[in-house]
Every structure is written in C-alpha cells, then in structure tokens.
BALOBA-1460 file (C-alpha; in Angstrom, 3 decimals):
// residues 147
<rec num="1" residu="m" x="-27.198" y="0.557" z="28.838"/>
<rec num="2" residu="i" x="-28.618" y="2.808" z="25.977"/>
<rec num="3" residu="r" x="-29.452" y="5.595" z="28.025"/>
<rec num="4" residu="s" x="-26.469" y="5.542" z="29.740"/>
<rec num="5" residu="i" x="-24.772" y="5.577" z="26.464"/>
<rec num="6" residu="l" x="-26.255" y="8.836" z="25.442"/>
<rec num="7" residu="a" x="-25.953" y="10.167" z="28.680"/>
<rec num="8" residu="i" x="-22.308" y="9.792" z="28.436"/>
<rec num="9" residu="a" x="-22.655" y="11.495" z="25.122"/>
<rec num="10" residu="a" x="-23.799" y="13.907" z="26.301"/>
<rec num="11" residu="l" x="-21.881" y="14.806" z="29.258"/>
<rec num="12" residu="l" x="-18.617" y="14.648" z="26.392"/>
<rec num="13" residu="t" x="-20.480" y="17.022" z="24.573"/>
<rec num="14" residu="s" x="-21.363" y="19.358" z="26.667"/>
<rec num="15" residu="f" x="-17.482" y="19.472" z="27.970"/>
<rec num="16" residu="g" x="-16.343" y="20.270" z="24.528"/>
<rec num="17" residu="v" x="-14.985" y="16.688" z="23.416"/>
<rec num="18" residu="a" x="-17.331" y="15.303" z="20.850"/>
<rec num="19" residu="a" x="-16.940" y="12.312" z="18.771"/>
<rec num="20" residu="k" x="-14.611" y="12.250" z="15.423"/>
<rec num="21" residu="t" x="-15.084" y="9.265" z="13.013"/>
<rec num="22" residu="c" x="-12.010" y="8.530" z="10.959"/>
<rec num="23" residu="e" x="-12.298" y="6.502" z="7.517"/>
<rec num="24" residu="l" x="-10.134" y="4.537" z="6.507"/>
<rec num="25" residu="s" x="-10.421" y="2.253" z="2.678"/>
<rec num="26" residu="i" x="-7.684" y="-0.768" z="2.132"/>
<rec num="27" residu="d" x="-8.315" y="-3.338" z="-0.961"/>
<rec num="28" residu="g" x="-7.071" y="-6.645" z="-1.203"/>
<rec num="29" residu="n" x="-6.253" y="-8.849" z="-3.960"/>
<rec num="30" residu="d" x="-6.269" y="-12.071" z="-5.693"/>
<rec num="31" residu="q" x="-1.880" y="-12.020" z="-4.839"/>
<rec num="32" residu="m" x="-2.742" y="-12.251" z="-1.692"/>
<rec num="33" residu="k" x="-1.517" y="-7.968" z="-1.250"/>
<rec num="34" residu="y" x="-3.325" y="-5.322" z="0.312"/>
<rec num="35" residu="s" x="-3.614" y="-1.961" z="-1.574"/>
<rec num="36" residu="v" x="-1.300" y="-0.557" z="1.653"/>
<rec num="37" residu="a" x="0.962" y="-1.407" z="3.954"/>
<rec num="38" residu="e" x="-0.118" y="1.141" z="7.144"/>
<rec num="39" residu="l" x="-3.121" y="2.401" z="7.921"/>
<rec num="40" residu="k" x="-2.714" y="5.761" z="10.158"/>
<rec num="41" residu="i" x="-5.553" y="7.779" z="12.275"/>
<rec num="42" residu="d" x="-4.690" y="10.923" z="14.412"/>
<rec num="43" residu="a" x="-4.858" y="10.601" z="18.147"/>
<rec num="44" residu="d" x="-8.589" y="12.258" z="18.332"/>
<rec num="45" residu="c" x="-9.917" y="10.461" z="16.245"/>
<rec num="46" residu="t" x="-12.893" y="8.355" z="18.961"/>
<rec num="47" residu="e" x="-14.073" y="5.741" z="16.248"/>
<rec num="48" residu="v" x="-12.806" y="4.689" z="12.928"/>
<rec num="49" residu="k" x="-14.851" y="3.685" z="10.262"/>
<rec num="50" residu="l" x="-13.425" y="0.989" z="7.801"/>
<rec num="51" residu="t" x="-14.308" y="-0.420" z="4.736"/>
<rec num="52" residu="l" x="-12.224" y="-3.151" z="3.170"/>
<rec num="53" residu="n" x="-12.747" y="-3.846" z="-0.795"/>
<rec num="54" residu="h" x="-11.420" y="-7.352" z="-2.024"/>
<rec num="55" residu="t" x="-9.744" y="-6.459" z="-5.855"/>
<rec num="56" residu="g" x="-9.938" y="-9.633" z="-6.642"/>
<rec num="57" residu="k" x="-12.643" y="-12.239" z="-8.668"/>
<rec num="58" residu="l" x="-11.734" y="-15.091" z="-6.423"/>
<rec num="59" residu="a" x="-14.872" y="-17.397" z="-4.001"/>
<rec num="60" residu="k" x="-13.989" y="-16.808" z="-0.982"/>
<rec num="61" residu="n" x="-13.694" y="-20.640" z="-0.080"/>
<rec num="62" residu="v" x="-10.110" y="-19.954" z="-2.370"/>
<rec num="63" residu="m" x="-8.928" y="-16.477" z="-2.090"/>
<rec num="64" residu="g" x="-11.528" y="-14.836" z="1.335"/>
<rec num="65" residu="h" x="-9.671" y="-12.349" z="2.900"/>
<rec num="66" residu="n" x="-10.446" y="-10.853" z="6.305"/>
<rec num="67" residu="w" x="-9.154" y="-7.526" z="7.852"/>
<rec num="68" residu="v" x="-8.459" y="-7.934" z="11.895"/>
<rec num="69" residu="l" x="-6.219" y="-5.323" z="14.123"/>
<rec num="70" residu="t" x="-4.333" y="-6.976" z="17.673"/>
<rec num="71" residu="n" x="-1.423" y="-5.769" z="19.544"/>
<rec num="72" residu="t" x="1.905" y="-6.820" z="17.030"/>
<rec num="73" residu="a" x="2.643" y="-9.145" z="19.558"/>
<rec num="74" residu="d" x="-0.498" y="-11.232" z="19.187"/>
<rec num="75" residu="v" x="-0.682" y="-11.429" z="15.074"/>
<rec num="76" residu="q" x="1.281" y="-15.105" z="15.159"/>
<rec num="77" residu="a" x="-0.512" y="-16.729" z="18.271"/>
<rec num="78" residu="l" x="-4.101" y="-15.331" z="16.735"/>
<rec num="79" residu="a" x="-3.417" y="-16.518" z="12.935"/>
<rec num="80" residu="s" x="-3.180" y="-19.783" z="14.239"/>
<rec num="81" residu="d" x="-5.666" y="-20.066" z="16.846"/>
<rec num="82" residu="g" x="-8.113" y="-18.269" z="14.167"/>
<rec num="83" residu="m" x="-7.469" y="-21.127" z="11.645"/>
<rec num="84" residu="k" x="-7.981" y="-23.545" z="13.979"/>
<rec num="85" residu="a" x="-11.798" y="-22.076" z="13.920"/>
<rec num="86" residu="g" x="-12.498" y="-22.671" z="11.086"/>
<rec num="87" residu="a" x="-14.565" y="-21.405" z="8.469"/>
<rec num="88" residu="a" x="-17.329" y="-20.740" z="9.838"/>
<rec num="89" residu="s" x="-15.793" y="-18.329" z="12.442"/>
<rec num="90" residu="d" x="-13.634" y="-16.063" z="9.729"/>
<rec num="91" residu="y" x="-10.414" y="-18.151" z="10.655"/>
<rec num="92" residu="l" x="-10.973" y="-15.972" z="14.183"/>
<rec num="93" residu="p" x="-11.062" y="-18.019" z="17.846"/>
<rec num="94" residu="a" x="-15.144" y="-16.442" z="19.171"/>
<rec num="95" residu="d" x="-14.412" y="-13.660" z="21.739"/>
<rec num="96" residu="d" x="-10.867" y="-13.558" z="21.497"/>
<rec num="97" residu="a" x="-9.935" y="-10.108" z="23.512"/>
<rec num="98" residu="r" x="-6.994" y="-9.855" z="21.227"/>
<rec num="99" residu="v" x="-9.249" y="-9.263" z="18.618"/>
<rec num="100" residu="l" x="-9.745" y="-5.709" z="18.646"/>
<rec num="101" residu="a" x="-11.364" y="-5.074" z="15.852"/>
<rec num="102" residu="h" x="-12.317" y="-7.344" z="12.282"/>
<rec num="103" residu="t" x="-14.121" y="-7.516" z="9.329"/>
<rec num="104" residu="k" x="-16.187" y="-10.454" z="7.879"/>
<rec num="105" residu="l" x="-14.368" y="-12.786" z="5.578"/>
<rec num="106" residu="i" x="-15.102" y="-11.878" z="1.781"/>
<rec num="107" residu="g" x="-14.174" y="-13.114" z="-1.448"/>
<rec num="108" residu="g" x="-13.736" y="-11.305" z="-4.952"/>
<rec num="109" residu="g" x="-16.152" y="-8.166" z="-5.420"/>
<rec num="110" residu="e" x="-17.060" y="-7.653" z="-2.197"/>
<rec num="111" residu="s" x="-16.529" y="-5.315" z="0.644"/>
<rec num="112" residu="d" x="-17.512" y="-5.204" z="4.045"/>
<rec num="113" residu="t" x="-17.885" y="-1.498" z="6.463"/>
<rec num="114" residu="i" x="-17.103" y="-2.009" z="10.127"/>
<rec num="115" residu="t" x="-16.725" y="1.216" z="13.268"/>
<rec num="116" residu="f" x="-14.908" y="0.264" z="16.304"/>
<rec num="117" residu="s" x="-14.015" y="2.738" z="18.491"/>
<rec num="118" residu="t" x="-10.687" y="3.814" z="19.735"/>
<rec num="119" residu="a" x="-11.041" y="3.999" z="23.512"/>
<rec num="120" residu="g" x="-8.695" y="0.341" z="24.019"/>
<rec num="121" residu="l" x="-6.603" y="1.698" z="21.477"/>
<rec num="122" residu="t" x="-3.553" y="3.529" z="22.903"/>
<rec num="123" residu="a" x="-1.943" y="6.326" z="21.173"/>
<rec num="124" residu="g" x="1.605" y="4.929" z="19.855"/>
<rec num="125" residu="g" x="0.313" y="1.192" z="20.734"/>
<rec num="126" residu="d" x="2.292" y="-1.467" z="18.026"/>
<rec num="127" residu="y" x="-1.041" y="-2.310" z="16.577"/>
<rec num="128" residu="s" x="-1.162" y="-4.340" z="13.661"/>
<rec num="129" residu="f" x="-3.827" y="-5.816" z="11.360"/>
<rec num="130" residu="f" x="-3.316" y="-8.550" z="8.996"/>
<rec num="131" residu="c" x="-6.163" y="-11.432" z="6.480"/>
<rec num="132" residu="s" x="-6.228" y="-14.384" z="9.129"/>
<rec num="133" residu="f" x="-7.426" y="-16.710" z="6.080"/>
<rec num="134" residu="p" x="-5.086" y="-19.166" z="6.399"/>
<rec num="135" residu="g" x="-1.668" y="-19.126" z="4.781"/>
<rec num="136" residu="h" x="-2.680" y="-15.106" z="3.796"/>
<rec num="137" residu="w" x="-1.188" y="-13.506" z="7.346"/>
<rec num="138" residu="a" x="2.509" y="-14.462" z="6.857"/>
<rec num="139" residu="v" x="2.025" y="-11.495" z="3.391"/>
<rec num="140" residu="m" x="-1.069" y="-9.592" z="4.241"/>
<rec num="141" residu="k" x="-0.231" y="-7.683" z="7.356"/>
<rec num="142" residu="g" x="0.591" y="-4.192" z="7.957"/>
<rec num="143" residu="k" x="0.876" y="-1.448" z="11.169"/>
<rec num="144" residu="f" x="-2.272" y="-0.122" z="12.165"/>
<rec num="145" residu="v" x="-0.997" y="3.707" z="13.528"/>
<rec num="146" residu="f" x="-3.117" y="5.632" z="16.461"/>
<rec num="147" residu="g" x="-1.970" y="9.232" z="17.292"/>
C-alpha cells in the first residue's frame, strides 16, 4: 500500500502535479461561536491542514467543540445521528461516509489539528462545517468553499 502511494506521488510529481497543503485555523468559544462563518481554499489545494482552537475555559463535557465537514444537505441528519452516537465517539457516528473530515472533540484551552485530502471534494460543491456537540450545530456552523 505504501509503495503504491509513493509510486503515485512520484508519477504525479513527474507530470508537474505537486501536492499543495493549504492551512486553515478556526476558533470556537464558550459562547458557542466559531471565529469565522466561512473557510475558503483554492481548487489547487490537494490537502488541507486545519487547526481548531477552543479559546474558552469550559470543559469538554460541558462546552466541547469539534469541527465536522460534510455536504450541506447532510448537516442536520448527521448532527442528529451524532447526538445518538454519544460523547465517547465525539458525537459522530462511526465510519459514516457523510463525514468528510473532522477534528476530535476538545475542551477549553485545547486544540486539534487534522490533515485531510481534497480528492473527494468537488470544486464549487456545497459543503458546510459544524460542531456536533449536542445543540451546537444550529449556531456553530459555516460554509466551506473549495475552488
């Protein structure tokens, strides 16, 4: 598997297609707000490195936040299913294809950084991000623009 990935990377590089990592950062606070309502990356980004910072002081079990990327049409149903999944799974259903990327659930003063591929995203697609902690998704959400 690793040899296949390295071979593909070498092949892409030989054709002038290089990986481009785009970095994003977003904060969540104790007032159930993200610092931005839109995150945007260019279509030439092959992967995203995203950092979620919890700038509040409250513990994860009281005011935990995560960052979940999905198709906009799936936000409400995914949030509902996540609530049923419970805290032990960071309020996300296990192995759910609707989850395109996500951070772990964090509490005040904590941060989490993830890196994910844009290979499954479509430039101009309708994507949203939200916090799956119960009740937060209705106000802690935004648009993710790719392209």
